[in-house]
mmCIF file of the N, C-alpha and C atoms, coordinates in Angstrom:
data_MODEL
# 
_entry.id   MODEL 
# 
loop_
_atom_site.group_PDB 
_atom_site.id 
_atom_site.type_symbol 
_atom_site.label_atom_id 
_atom_site.label_alt_id 
_atom_site.label_comp_id 
_atom_site.label_asym_id 
_atom_site.label_entity_id 
_atom_site.label_seq_id 
_atom_site.pdbx_PDB_ins_code 
_atom_site.Cartn_x 
_atom_site.Cartn_y 
_atom_site.Cartn_z 
_atom_site.occupancy 
_atom_site.B_iso_or_equiv 
_atom_site.pdbx_formal_charge 
_atom_site.auth_seq_id 
_atom_site.auth_comp_id 
_atom_site.auth_asym_id 
_atom_site.auth_atom_id 
_atom_site.pdbx_PDB_model_num 
ATOM 1   N N  . UNK A 1 1  ? 4.385   14.293  4.893   1.00 0.00 ? 1  UNK A N  1 
ATOM 2   C CA . UNK A 1 1  ? 4.868   13.673  3.650   1.00 0.00 ? 1  UNK A CA 1 
ATOM 3   C C  . UNK A 1 1  ? 5.320   12.413  4.185   1.00 0.00 ? 1  UNK A C  1 
ATOM 4   N N  . UNK A 1 2  ? 4.898   11.705  3.045   1.00 0.00 ? 2  UNK A N  1 
ATOM 5   C CA . UNK A 1 2  ? 5.570   10.280  3.511   1.00 0.00 ? 2  UNK A CA 1 
ATOM 6   C C  . UNK A 1 2  ? 7.103   10.063  2.135   1.00 0.00 ? 2  UNK A C  1 
ATOM 7   N N  . UNK A 1 3  ? 8.095   9.463   2.271   1.00 0.00 ? 3  UNK A N  1 
ATOM 8   C CA . UNK A 1 3  ? 9.026   9.133   1.053   1.00 0.00 ? 3  UNK A CA 1 
ATOM 9   C C  . UNK A 1 3  ? 8.867   8.106   0.731   1.00 0.00 ? 3  UNK A C  1 
ATOM 10  N N  . UNK A 1 4  ? 8.640   7.189   2.020   1.00 0.00 ? 4  UNK A N  1 
ATOM 11  C CA . UNK A 1 4  ? 8.464   5.433   1.300   1.00 0.00 ? 4  UNK A CA 1 
ATOM 12  C C  . UNK A 1 4  ? 6.766   5.071   0.500   1.00 0.00 ? 4  UNK A C  1 
ATOM 13  N N  . UNK A 1 5  ? 7.175   5.576   -0.596  1.00 0.00 ? 5  UNK A N  1 
ATOM 14  C CA . UNK A 1 5  ? 5.750   5.766   -1.563  1.00 0.00 ? 5  UNK A CA 1 
ATOM 15  C C  . UNK A 1 5  ? 6.099   4.694   -2.571  1.00 0.00 ? 5  UNK A C  1 
ATOM 16  N N  . UNK A 1 6  ? 5.316   3.798   -3.275  1.00 0.00 ? 6  UNK A N  1 
ATOM 17  C CA . UNK A 1 6  ? 5.153   2.765   -4.557  1.00 0.00 ? 6  UNK A CA 1 
ATOM 18  C C  . UNK A 1 6  ? 5.726   3.763   -5.451  1.00 0.00 ? 6  UNK A C  1 
ATOM 19  N N  . UNK A 1 7  ? 5.850   2.959   -6.799  1.00 0.00 ? 7  UNK A N  1 
ATOM 20  C CA . UNK A 1 7  ? 5.767   3.884   -8.164  1.00 0.00 ? 7  UNK A CA 1 
ATOM 21  C C  . UNK A 1 7  ? 4.079   4.447   -7.899  1.00 0.00 ? 7  UNK A C  1 
ATOM 22  N N  . UNK A 1 8  ? 3.985   5.441   -9.177  1.00 0.00 ? 8  UNK A N  1 
ATOM 23  C CA . UNK A 1 8  ? 3.376   6.172   -8.886  1.00 0.00 ? 8  UNK A CA 1 
ATOM 24  C C  . UNK A 1 8  ? 2.347   6.785   -7.940  1.00 0.00 ? 8  UNK A C  1 
ATOM 25  N N  . UNK A 1 9  ? 3.226   7.024   -6.773  1.00 0.00 ? 9  UNK A N  1 
ATOM 26  C CA . UNK A 1 9  ? 2.727   7.818   -5.288  1.00 0.00 ? 9  UNK A CA 1 
ATOM 27  C C  . UNK A 1 9  ? 1.956   6.522   -4.541  1.00 0.00 ? 9  UNK A C  1 
ATOM 28  N N  . UNK A 1 10 ? 1.556   5.446   -5.237  1.00 0.00 ? 10 UNK A N  1 
ATOM 29  C CA . UNK A 1 10 ? 0.938   4.928   -4.097  1.00 0.00 ? 10 UNK A CA 1 
ATOM 30  C C  . UNK A 1 10 ? 1.015   4.434   -2.688  1.00 0.00 ? 10 UNK A C  1 
ATOM 31  N N  . UNK A 1 11 ? 0.513   4.290   -2.000  1.00 0.00 ? 11 UNK A N  1 
ATOM 32  C CA . UNK A 1 11 ? 1.069   4.208   -0.448  1.00 0.00 ? 11 UNK A CA 1 
ATOM 33  C C  . UNK A 1 11 ? 1.073   2.447   0.246   1.00 0.00 ? 11 UNK A C  1 
ATOM 34  N N  . UNK A 1 12 ? 0.782   1.503   -1.409  1.00 0.00 ? 12 UNK A N  1 
ATOM 35  C CA . UNK A 1 12 ? 1.056   0.212   -1.002  1.00 0.00 ? 12 UNK A CA 1 
ATOM 36  C C  . UNK A 1 12 ? 1.092   -0.382  -2.881  1.00 0.00 ? 12 UNK A C  1 
ATOM 37  N N  . UNK A 1 13 ? 1.453   -1.598  -3.145  1.00 0.00 ? 13 UNK A N  1 
ATOM 38  C CA . UNK A 1 13 ? 1.401   -2.345  -3.515  1.00 0.00 ? 13 UNK A CA 1 
ATOM 39  C C  . UNK A 1 13 ? 0.469   -3.802  -4.211  1.00 0.00 ? 13 UNK A C  1 
ATOM 40  N N  . UNK A 1 14 ? 0.105   -3.940  -3.231  1.00 0.00 ? 14 UNK A N  1 
ATOM 41  C CA . UNK A 1 14 ? -0.735  -4.895  -3.040  1.00 0.00 ? 14 UNK A CA 1 
ATOM 42  C C  . UNK A 1 14 ? -2.396  -4.383  -3.445  1.00 0.00 ? 14 UNK A C  1 
ATOM 43  N N  . UNK A 1 15 ? -2.433  -3.166  -3.224  1.00 0.00 ? 15 UNK A N  1 
ATOM 44  C CA . UNK A 1 15 ? -4.025  -2.340  -3.496  1.00 0.00 ? 15 UNK A CA 1 
ATOM 45  C C  . UNK A 1 15 ? -4.710  -2.955  -4.602  1.00 0.00 ? 15 UNK A C  1 
ATOM 46  N N  . UNK A 1 16 ? -3.268  -3.136  -5.987  1.00 0.00 ? 16 UNK A N  1 
ATOM 47  C CA . UNK A 1 16 ? -4.316  -3.286  -7.045  1.00 0.00 ? 16 UNK A CA 1 
ATOM 48  C C  . UNK A 1 16 ? -4.332  -5.058  -7.531  1.00 0.00 ? 16 UNK A C  1 
ATOM 49  N N  . UNK A 1 17 ? -4.024  -5.610  -7.176  1.00 0.00 ? 17 UNK A N  1 
ATOM 50  C CA . UNK A 1 17 ? -3.644  -7.163  -6.938  1.00 0.00 ? 17 UNK A CA 1 
ATOM 51  C C  . UNK A 1 17 ? -5.340  -7.374  -6.143  1.00 0.00 ? 17 UNK A C  1 
ATOM 52  N N  . UNK A 1 18 ? -5.124  -7.106  -5.059  1.00 0.00 ? 18 UNK A N  1 
ATOM 53  C CA . UNK A 1 18 ? -6.638  -7.093  -4.156  1.00 0.00 ? 18 UNK A CA 1 
ATOM 54  C C  . UNK A 1 18 ? -7.828  -6.334  -5.255  1.00 0.00 ? 18 UNK A C  1 
ATOM 55  N N  . UNK A 1 19 ? -7.462  -5.181  -5.625  1.00 0.00 ? 19 UNK A N  1 
ATOM 56  C CA . UNK A 1 19 ? -8.893  -5.100  -6.838  1.00 0.00 ? 19 UNK A CA 1 
ATOM 57  C C  . UNK A 1 19 ? -9.141  -6.155  -7.576  1.00 0.00 ? 19 UNK A C  1 
ATOM 58  N N  . UNK A 1 20 ? -7.722  -7.085  -7.892  1.00 0.00 ? 20 UNK A N  1 
ATOM 59  C CA . UNK A 1 20 ? -7.975  -7.273  -9.396  1.00 0.00 ? 20 UNK A CA 1 
ATOM 60  C C  . UNK A 1 20 ? -8.907  -8.802  -8.541  1.00 0.00 ? 20 UNK A C  1 
ATOM 61  N N  . UNK A 1 21 ? -8.185  -8.906  -8.076  1.00 0.00 ? 21 UNK A N  1 
ATOM 62  C CA . UNK A 1 21 ? -8.496  -10.533 -7.539  1.00 0.00 ? 21 UNK A CA 1 
ATOM 63  C C  . UNK A 1 21 ? -10.221 -10.300 -6.402  1.00 0.00 ? 21 UNK A C  1 
ATOM 64  N N  . UNK A 1 22 ? -10.469 -9.188  -6.342  1.00 0.00 ? 22 UNK A N  1 
ATOM 65  C CA . UNK A 1 22 ? -11.900 -9.362  -5.861  1.00 0.00 ? 22 UNK A CA 1 
ATOM 66  C C  . UNK A 1 22 ? -13.127 -8.790  -6.949  1.00 0.00 ? 22 UNK A C  1 
ATOM 67  N N  . UNK A 1 23 ? -12.246 -8.417  -8.213  1.00 0.00 ? 23 UNK A N  1 
ATOM 68  C CA . UNK A 1 23 ? -13.425 -8.271  -9.245  1.00 0.00 ? 23 UNK A CA 1 
ATOM 69  C C  . UNK A 1 23 ? -13.372 -9.173  -9.831  1.00 0.00 ? 23 UNK A C  1 
ATOM 70  N N  . UNK A 1 24 ? -12.188 -10.006 -10.106 1.00 0.00 ? 24 UNK A N  1 
ATOM 71  C CA . UNK A 1 24 ? -12.346 -11.565 -10.762 1.00 0.00 ? 24 UNK A CA 1 
ATOM 72  C C  . UNK A 1 24 ? -12.989 -12.867 -10.467 1.00 0.00 ? 24 UNK A C  1 
ATOM 73  N N  . UNK A 1 25 ? -13.615 -12.432 -8.608  1.00 0.00 ? 25 UNK A N  1 
ATOM 74  C CA . UNK A 1 25 ? -14.503 -13.623 -7.666  1.00 0.00 ? 25 UNK A CA 1 
ATOM 75  C C  . UNK A 1 25 ? -15.683 -13.838 -8.717  1.00 0.00 ? 25 UNK A C  1 
ATOM 76  N N  . UNK A 1 26 ? -15.869 -14.530 -8.514  1.00 0.00 ? 26 UNK A N  1 
ATOM 77  C CA . UNK A 1 26 ? -17.574 -15.590 -9.115  1.00 0.00 ? 26 UNK A CA 1 
ATOM 78  C C  . UNK A 1 26 ? -17.747 -16.004 -8.705  1.00 0.00 ? 26 UNK A C  1 
ATOM 79  N N  . UNK A 1 27 ? -19.758 -15.114 -7.707  1.00 0.00 ? 27 UNK A N  1 
ATOM 80  C CA . UNK A 1 27 ? -19.893 -14.249 -8.134  1.00 0.00 ? 27 UNK A CA 1 
ATOM 81  C C  . UNK A 1 27 ? -19.139 -13.065 -7.756  1.00 0.00 ? 27 UNK A C  1 
ATOM 82  N N  . UNK A 1 28 ? -18.883 -11.650 -8.424  1.00 0.00 ? 28 UNK A N  1 
ATOM 83  C CA . UNK A 1 28 ? -18.469 -10.550 -8.179  1.00 0.00 ? 28 UNK A CA 1 
ATOM 84  C C  . UNK A 1 28 ? -18.686 -9.834  -7.040  1.00 0.00 ? 28 UNK A C  1 
ATOM 85  N N  . UNK A 1 29 ? -17.481 -9.857  -6.576  1.00 0.00 ? 29 UNK A N  1 
ATOM 86  C CA . UNK A 1 29 ? -17.282 -9.596  -4.539  1.00 0.00 ? 29 UNK A CA 1 
ATOM 87  C C  . UNK A 1 29 ? -17.150 -7.531  -4.887  1.00 0.00 ? 29 UNK A C  1 
ATOM 88  N N  . UNK A 1 30 ? -18.472 -7.812  -3.463  1.00 0.00 ? 30 UNK A N  1 
ATOM 89  C CA . UNK A 1 30 ? -17.961 -5.596  -3.229  1.00 0.00 ? 30 UNK A CA 1 
ATOM 90  C C  . UNK A 1 30 ? -16.791 -5.577  -3.080  1.00 0.00 ? 30 UNK A C  1 
ATOM 91  N N  . UNK A 1 31 ? -16.863 -3.856  -2.532  1.00 0.00 ? 31 UNK A N  1 
ATOM 92  C CA . UNK A 1 31 ? -15.723 -3.774  -1.437  1.00 0.00 ? 31 UNK A CA 1 
ATOM 93  C C  . UNK A 1 31 ? -16.197 -3.927  -0.046  1.00 0.00 ? 31 UNK A C  1 
ATOM 94  N N  . UNK A 1 32 ? -17.493 -3.825  0.002   1.00 0.00 ? 32 UNK A N  1 
ATOM 95  C CA . UNK A 1 32 ? -18.318 -4.430  1.283   1.00 0.00 ? 32 UNK A CA 1 
ATOM 96  C C  . UNK A 1 32 ? -18.062 -5.793  1.731   1.00 0.00 ? 32 UNK A C  1 
ATOM 97  N N  . UNK A 1 33 ? -18.446 -6.372  0.705   1.00 0.00 ? 33 UNK A N  1 
ATOM 98  C CA . UNK A 1 33 ? -18.342 -8.189  1.087   1.00 0.00 ? 33 UNK A CA 1 
ATOM 99  C C  . UNK A 1 33 ? -17.082 -8.380  1.643   1.00 0.00 ? 33 UNK A C  1 
ATOM 100 N N  . UNK A 1 34 ? -15.702 -7.843  0.869   1.00 0.00 ? 34 UNK A N  1 
ATOM 101 C CA . UNK A 1 34 ? -15.256 -8.226  1.062   1.00 0.00 ? 34 UNK A CA 1 
ATOM 102 C C  . UNK A 1 34 ? -14.415 -7.470  2.474   1.00 0.00 ? 34 UNK A C  1 
ATOM 103 N N  . UNK A 1 35 ? -14.674 -6.484  3.073   1.00 0.00 ? 35 UNK A N  1 
ATOM 104 C CA . UNK A 1 35 ? -14.384 -6.081  4.360   1.00 0.00 ? 35 UNK A CA 1 
ATOM 105 C C  . UNK A 1 35 ? -15.361 -6.706  5.579   1.00 0.00 ? 35 UNK A C  1 
ATOM 106 N N  . UNK A 1 36 ? -16.778 -7.101  5.223   1.00 0.00 ? 36 UNK A N  1 
ATOM 107 C CA . UNK A 1 36 ? -17.215 -8.231  5.791   1.00 0.00 ? 36 UNK A CA 1 
ATOM 108 C C  . UNK A 1 36 ? -16.357 -9.088  5.878   1.00 0.00 ? 36 UNK A C  1 
ATOM 109 N N  . UNK A 1 37 ? -15.793 -10.031 5.167   1.00 0.00 ? 37 UNK A N  1 
ATOM 110 C CA . UNK A 1 37 ? -14.573 -11.403 5.169   1.00 0.00 ? 37 UNK A CA 1 
ATOM 111 C C  . UNK A 1 37 ? -14.047 -10.796 6.172   1.00 0.00 ? 37 UNK A C  1 
ATOM 112 N N  . UNK A 1 38 ? -12.936 -9.442  6.148   1.00 0.00 ? 38 UNK A N  1 
ATOM 113 C CA . UNK A 1 38 ? -11.882 -9.490  6.718   1.00 0.00 ? 38 UNK A CA 1 
ATOM 114 C C  . UNK A 1 38 ? -12.117 -9.263  8.504   1.00 0.00 ? 38 UNK A C  1 
ATOM 115 N N  . UNK A 1 39 ? -13.753 -8.989  8.340   1.00 0.00 ? 39 UNK A N  1 
ATOM 116 C CA . UNK A 1 39 ? -13.649 -8.684  9.357   1.00 0.00 ? 39 UNK A CA 1 
ATOM 117 C C  . UNK A 1 39 ? -14.148 -10.133 10.246  1.00 0.00 ? 39 UNK A C  1 
ATOM 118 N N  . UNK A 1 40 ? -14.367 -11.016 9.619   1.00 0.00 ? 40 UNK A N  1 
ATOM 119 C CA . UNK A 1 40 ? -14.899 -12.375 10.113  1.00 0.00 ? 40 UNK A CA 1 
ATOM 120 C C  . UNK A 1 40 ? -13.451 -13.100 10.102  1.00 0.00 ? 40 UNK A C  1 
ATOM 121 N N  . UNK A 1 41 ? -12.383 -12.644 9.944   1.00 0.00 ? 41 UNK A N  1 
ATOM 122 C CA . UNK A 1 41 ? -10.552 -12.503 10.400  1.00 0.00 ? 41 UNK A CA 1 
ATOM 123 C C  . UNK A 1 41 ? -10.461 -11.857 10.913  1.00 0.00 ? 41 UNK A C  1 
ATOM 124 N N  . UNK A 1 42 ? -10.907 -10.915 11.657  1.00 0.00 ? 42 UNK A N  1 
ATOM 125 C CA . UNK A 1 42 ? -10.757 -9.686  12.915  1.00 0.00 ? 42 UNK A CA 1 
ATOM 126 C C  . UNK A 1 42 ? -10.136 -9.094  12.757  1.00 0.00 ? 42 UNK A C  1 
ATOM 127 N N  . UNK A 1 43 ? -10.021 -8.375  11.457  1.00 0.00 ? 43 UNK A N  1 
ATOM 128 C CA . UNK A 1 43 ? -9.212  -7.635  11.077  1.00 0.00 ? 43 UNK A CA 1 
ATOM 129 C C  . UNK A 1 43 ? -10.524 -6.388  11.047  1.00 0.00 ? 43 UNK A C  1 
ATOM 130 N N  . UNK A 1 44 ? -10.087 -5.074  11.499  1.00 0.00 ? 44 UNK A N  1 
ATOM 131 C CA . UNK A 1 44 ? -11.036 -3.564  11.707  1.00 0.00 ? 44 UNK A CA 1 
ATOM 132 C C  . UNK A 1 44 ? -10.679 -3.199  10.441  1.00 0.00 ? 44 UNK A C  1 
ATOM 133 N N  . UNK A 1 45 ? -11.784 -3.678  9.517   1.00 0.00 ? 45 UNK A N  1 
ATOM 134 C CA . UNK A 1 45 ? -11.711 -3.104  7.684   1.00 0.00 ? 45 UNK A CA 1 
ATOM 135 C C  . UNK A 1 45 ? -12.927 -2.767  7.701   1.00 0.00 ? 45 UNK A C  1 
ATOM 136 N N  . UNK A 1 46 ? -13.254 -1.816  7.247   1.00 0.00 ? 46 UNK A N  1 
ATOM 137 C CA . UNK A 1 46 ? -14.731 -1.552  6.740   1.00 0.00 ? 46 UNK A CA 1 
ATOM 138 C C  . UNK A 1 46 ? -14.491 -1.132  5.019   1.00 0.00 ? 46 UNK A C  1 
ATOM 139 N N  . UNK A 1 47 ? -15.209 -0.921  4.342   1.00 0.00 ? 47 UNK A N  1 
ATOM 140 C CA . UNK A 1 47 ? -15.503 -0.472  3.030   1.00 0.00 ? 47 UNK A CA 1 
ATOM 141 C C  . UNK A 1 47 ? -14.968 0.583   3.105   1.00 0.00 ? 47 UNK A C  1 
ATOM 142 N N  . UNK A 1 48 ? -14.920 1.227   3.412   1.00 0.00 ? 48 UNK A N  1 
ATOM 143 C CA . UNK A 1 48 ? -13.984 2.245   3.150   1.00 0.00 ? 48 UNK A CA 1 
ATOM 144 C C  . UNK A 1 48 ? -12.566 2.312   3.226   1.00 0.00 ? 48 UNK A C  1 
ATOM 145 N N  . UNK A 1 49 ? -11.990 1.628   4.358   1.00 0.00 ? 49 UNK A N  1 
ATOM 146 C CA . UNK A 1 49 ? -10.516 0.845   4.264   1.00 0.00 ? 49 UNK A CA 1 
ATOM 147 C C  . UNK A 1 49 ? -10.508 0.110   2.760   1.00 0.00 ? 49 UNK A C  1 
ATOM 148 N N  . UNK A 1 50 ? -11.086 -0.562  2.635   1.00 0.00 ? 50 UNK A N  1 
ATOM 149 C CA . UNK A 1 50 ? -11.068 -0.973  1.535   1.00 0.00 ? 50 UNK A CA 1 
ATOM 150 C C  . UNK A 1 50 ? -10.632 -0.384  0.033   1.00 0.00 ? 50 UNK A C  1 
ATOM 151 N N  . UNK A 1 51 ? -11.594 0.458   -0.173  1.00 0.00 ? 51 UNK A N  1 
ATOM 152 C CA . UNK A 1 51 ? -11.524 1.357   -1.125  1.00 0.00 ? 51 UNK A CA 1 
ATOM 153 C C  . UNK A 1 51 ? -9.950  2.243   -1.263  1.00 0.00 ? 51 UNK A C  1 
ATOM 154 N N  . UNK A 1 52 ? -9.840  2.508   0.006   1.00 0.00 ? 52 UNK A N  1 
ATOM 155 C CA . UNK A 1 52 ? -8.461  3.222   0.024   1.00 0.00 ? 52 UNK A CA 1 
ATOM 156 C C  . UNK A 1 52 ? -7.117  2.599   -0.083  1.00 0.00 ? 52 UNK A C  1 
ATOM 157 N N  . UNK A 1 53 ? -6.891  1.563   0.193   1.00 0.00 ? 53 UNK A N  1 
ATOM 158 C CA . UNK A 1 53 ? -6.443  0.139   -0.242  1.00 0.00 ? 53 UNK A CA 1 
ATOM 159 C C  . UNK A 1 53 ? -6.084  0.112   -1.805  1.00 0.00 ? 53 UNK A C  1 
ATOM 160 N N  . UNK A 1 54 ? -7.222  -0.536  -2.413  1.00 0.00 ? 54 UNK A N  1 
ATOM 161 C CA . UNK A 1 54 ? -7.191  -0.620  -3.631  1.00 0.00 ? 54 UNK A CA 1 
ATOM 162 C C  . UNK A 1 54 ? -6.872  0.797   -4.273  1.00 0.00 ? 54 UNK A C  1 
ATOM 163 N N  . UNK A 1 55 ? -7.472  2.239   -3.858  1.00 0.00 ? 55 UNK A N  1 
ATOM 164 C CA . UNK A 1 55 ? -6.895  2.823   -4.503  1.00 0.00 ? 55 UNK A CA 1 
ATOM 165 C C  . UNK A 1 55 ? -5.701  3.241   -4.227  1.00 0.00 ? 55 UNK A C  1 
ATOM 166 N N  . UNK A 1 56 ? -4.708  2.793   -2.989  1.00 0.00 ? 56 UNK A N  1 
ATOM 167 C CA . UNK A 1 56 ? -3.479  3.373   -3.053  1.00 0.00 ? 56 UNK A CA 1 
ATOM 168 C C  . UNK A 1 56 ? -3.327  4.271   -2.383  1.00 0.00 ? 56 UNK A C  1 
ATOM 169 N N  . UNK A 1 57 ? -4.118  4.430   -1.413  1.00 0.00 ? 57 UNK A N  1 
ATOM 170 C CA . UNK A 1 57 ? -4.190  6.207   -0.560  1.00 0.00 ? 57 UNK A CA 1 
ATOM 171 C C  . UNK A 1 57 ? -4.282  5.667   1.139   1.00 0.00 ? 57 UNK A C  1 
ATOM 172 N N  . UNK A 1 58 ? -4.192  4.257   1.309   1.00 0.00 ? 58 UNK A N  1 
ATOM 173 C CA . UNK A 1 58 ? -3.688  3.813   2.502   1.00 0.00 ? 58 UNK A CA 1 
ATOM 174 C C  . UNK A 1 58 ? -2.509  2.489   2.652   1.00 0.00 ? 58 UNK A C  1 
ATOM 175 N N  . UNK A 1 59 ? -2.104  2.502   3.532   1.00 0.00 ? 59 UNK A N  1 
ATOM 176 C CA . UNK A 1 59 ? -0.911  1.242   3.578   1.00 0.00 ? 59 UNK A CA 1 
ATOM 177 C C  . UNK A 1 59 ? -1.384  0.061   4.327   1.00 0.00 ? 59 UNK A C  1 
ATOM 178 N N  . UNK A 1 60 ? -0.915  -0.970  3.786   1.00 0.00 ? 60 UNK A N  1 
ATOM 179 C CA . UNK A 1 60 ? -1.419  -2.549  4.136   1.00 0.00 ? 60 UNK A CA 1 
ATOM 180 C C  . UNK A 1 60 ? -0.653  -2.601  5.230   1.00 0.00 ? 60 UNK A C  1 
ATOM 181 N N  . UNK A 1 61 ? -0.950  -3.412  6.370   1.00 0.00 ? 61 UNK A N  1 
ATOM 182 C CA . UNK A 1 61 ? 0.188   -4.019  7.394   1.00 0.00 ? 61 UNK A CA 1 
ATOM 183 C C  . UNK A 1 61 ? 0.523   -5.295  7.086   1.00 0.00 ? 61 UNK A C  1 
ATOM 184 N N  . UNK A 1 62 ? 1.525   -5.884  7.450   1.00 0.00 ? 62 UNK A N  1 
ATOM 185 C CA . UNK A 1 62 ? 1.535   -7.342  7.096   1.00 0.00 ? 62 UNK A CA 1 
ATOM 186 C C  . UNK A 1 62 ? 0.351   -8.410  7.501   1.00 0.00 ? 62 UNK A C  1 
ATOM 187 N N  . UNK A 1 63 ? 0.055   -8.077  8.519   1.00 0.00 ? 63 UNK A N  1 
ATOM 188 C CA . UNK A 1 63 ? -1.094  -8.501  9.354   1.00 0.00 ? 63 UNK A CA 1 
ATOM 189 C C  . UNK A 1 63 ? -2.174  -9.188  8.449   1.00 0.00 ? 63 UNK A C  1 
ATOM 190 N N  . UNK A 1 64 ? -2.672  -7.801  7.644   1.00 0.00 ? 64 UNK A N  1 
ATOM 191 C CA . UNK A 1 64 ? -3.471  -7.637  6.530   1.00 0.00 ? 64 UNK A CA 1 
ATOM 192 C C  . UNK A 1 64 ? -3.270  -8.202  5.317   1.00 0.00 ? 64 UNK A C  1 
ATOM 193 N N  . UNK A 1 65 ? -2.086  -7.950  5.327   1.00 0.00 ? 65 UNK A N  1 
ATOM 194 C CA . UNK A 1 65 ? -1.595  -8.331  3.837   1.00 0.00 ? 65 UNK A CA 1 
ATOM 195 C C  . UNK A 1 65 ? -1.654  -10.240 3.807   1.00 0.00 ? 65 UNK A C  1 
ATOM 196 N N  . UNK A 1 66 ? -1.680  -10.933 5.102   1.00 0.00 ? 66 UNK A N  1 
ATOM 197 C CA . UNK A 1 66 ? -1.388  -12.206 4.936   1.00 0.00 ? 66 UNK A CA 1 
ATOM 198 C C  . UNK A 1 66 ? -2.688  -12.576 4.855   1.00 0.00 ? 66 UNK A C  1 
ATOM 199 N N  . UNK A 1 67 ? -3.410  -12.247 5.686   1.00 0.00 ? 67 UNK A N  1 
ATOM 200 C CA . UNK A 1 67 ? -5.055  -11.990 5.351   1.00 0.00 ? 67 UNK A CA 1 
ATOM 201 C C  . UNK A 1 67 ? -5.786  -11.844 4.385   1.00 0.00 ? 67 UNK A C  1 
ATOM 202 N N  . UNK A 1 68 ? -5.267  -10.983 3.325   1.00 0.00 ? 68 UNK A N  1 
ATOM 203 C CA . UNK A 1 68 ? -5.571  -11.343 1.733   1.00 0.00 ? 68 UNK A CA 1 
ATOM 204 C C  . UNK A 1 68 ? -5.360  -11.994 1.241   1.00 0.00 ? 68 UNK A C  1 
ATOM 205 N N  . UNK A 1 69 ? -4.382  -12.877 1.289   1.00 0.00 ? 69 UNK A N  1 
ATOM 206 C CA . UNK A 1 69 ? -3.179  -13.631 1.002   1.00 0.00 ? 69 UNK A CA 1 
ATOM 207 C C  . UNK A 1 69 ? -4.513  -15.131 1.295   1.00 0.00 ? 69 UNK A C  1 
ATOM 208 N N  . UNK A 1 70 ? -4.460  -15.208 2.394   1.00 0.00 ? 70 UNK A N  1 
ATOM 209 C CA . UNK A 1 70 ? -5.322  -16.191 2.724   1.00 0.00 ? 70 UNK A CA 1 
ATOM 210 C C  . UNK A 1 70 ? -6.832  -16.155 2.308   1.00 0.00 ? 70 UNK A C  1 
ATOM 211 N N  . UNK A 1 71 ? -7.169  -15.319 2.091   1.00 0.00 ? 71 UNK A N  1 
ATOM 212 C CA . UNK A 1 71 ? -9.004  -15.633 1.884   1.00 0.00 ? 71 UNK A CA 1 
ATOM 213 C C  . UNK A 1 71 ? -8.590  -15.323 0.153   1.00 0.00 ? 71 UNK A C  1 
ATOM 214 N N  . UNK A 1 72 ? -7.715  -15.195 -0.665  1.00 0.00 ? 72 UNK A N  1 
ATOM 215 C CA . UNK A 1 72 ? -7.768  -15.260 -2.100  1.00 0.00 ? 72 UNK A CA 1 
ATOM 216 C C  . UNK A 1 72 ? -6.750  -16.134 -2.757  1.00 0.00 ? 72 UNK A C  1 
ATOM 217 N N  . UNK A 1 73 ? -6.511  -17.355 -1.023  1.00 0.00 ? 73 UNK A N  1 
ATOM 218 C CA . UNK A 1 73 ? -5.665  -18.486 -1.524  1.00 0.00 ? 73 UNK A CA 1 
ATOM 219 C C  . UNK A 1 73 ? -4.810  -17.753 -2.664  1.00 0.00 ? 73 UNK A C  1 
ATOM 220 N N  . UNK A 1 74 ? -3.644  -17.146 -2.368  1.00 0.00 ? 74 UNK A N  1 
ATOM 221 C CA . UNK A 1 74 ? -2.593  -16.885 -3.061  1.00 0.00 ? 74 UNK A CA 1 
ATOM 222 C C  . UNK A 1 74 ? -1.381  -16.560 -2.125  1.00 0.00 ? 74 UNK A C  1 
ATOM 223 N N  . UNK A 1 75 ? -0.093  -16.651 -2.559  1.00 0.00 ? 75 UNK A N  1 
ATOM 224 C CA . UNK A 1 75 ? 1.092   -16.244 -2.039  1.00 0.00 ? 75 UNK A CA 1 
ATOM 225 C C  . UNK A 1 75 ? 0.895   -14.997 -1.518  1.00 0.00 ? 75 UNK A C  1 
ATOM 226 N N  . UNK A 1 76 ? 1.605   -14.715 -0.493  1.00 0.00 ? 76 UNK A N  1 
ATOM 227 C CA . UNK A 1 76 ? 1.540   -13.146 0.083   1.00 0.00 ? 76 UNK A CA 1 
ATOM 228 C C  . UNK A 1 76 ? 2.317   -12.402 -0.937  1.00 0.00 ? 76 UNK A C  1 
ATOM 229 N N  . UNK A 1 77 ? 3.223   -13.066 -1.593  1.00 0.00 ? 77 UNK A N  1 
ATOM 230 C CA . UNK A 1 77 ? 4.383   -12.449 -2.530  1.00 0.00 ? 77 UNK A CA 1 
ATOM 231 C C  . UNK A 1 77 ? 3.152   -11.917 -3.746  1.00 0.00 ? 77 UNK A C  1 
ATOM 232 N N  . UNK A 1 78 ? 2.440   -12.815 -4.155  1.00 0.00 ? 78 UNK A N  1 
ATOM 233 C CA . UNK A 1 78 ? 1.845   -12.221 -5.524  1.00 0.00 ? 78 UNK A CA 1 
ATOM 234 C C  . UNK A 1 78 ? 0.497   -11.208 -5.458  1.00 0.00 ? 78 UNK A C  1 
ATOM 235 N N  . UNK A 1 79 ? 0.625   -10.621 -3.584  1.00 0.00 ? 79 UNK A N  1 
ATOM 236 C CA . UNK A 1 79 ? -0.046  -9.628  -3.962  1.00 0.00 ? 79 UNK A CA 1 
ATOM 237 C C  . UNK A 1 79 ? 0.686   -8.733  -4.222  1.00 0.00 ? 79 UNK A C  1 
ATOM 238 N N  . UNK A 1 80 ? 2.154   -8.137  -4.330  1.00 0.00 ? 80 UNK A N  1 
ATOM 239 C CA . UNK A 1 80 ? 3.199   -7.453  -3.934  1.00 0.00 ? 80 UNK A CA 1 
ATOM 240 C C  . UNK A 1 80 ? 3.577   -7.377  -5.405  1.00 0.00 ? 80 UNK A C  1 
ATOM 241 N N  . UNK A 1 81 ? 3.337   -8.084  -6.127  1.00 0.00 ? 81 UNK A N  1 
ATOM 242 C CA . UNK A 1 81 ? 3.243   -7.662  -7.991  1.00 0.00 ? 81 UNK A CA 1 
ATOM 243 C C  . UNK A 1 81 ? 2.836   -6.421  -8.231  1.00 0.00 ? 81 UNK A C  1 
ATOM 244 N N  . UNK A 1 82 ? 3.612   -5.748  -9.281  1.00 0.00 ? 82 UNK A N  1 
ATOM 245 C CA . UNK A 1 82 ? 3.076   -4.615  -9.691  1.00 0.00 ? 82 UNK A CA 1 
ATOM 246 C C  . UNK A 1 82 ? 1.935   -4.767  -11.080 1.00 0.00 ? 82 UNK A C  1 
# 
């Protein structure tokens, strides 16, 4: 059992913002397309990992957080807002 969970029992804060930014992309981006973009940036993420991040079931590393922030062109701090 993990003790360091975010409010609501989530394993990360960033997943909610990542999902919001992905869905707000024009044209709308799928989880698979986002995973492909992260793989181009050298991260070993697949569609299932993106789904687990967005649902709060998976922790997000600092390297992944920076890659998401760079891809979405937002400050990393913005991804940590509840």
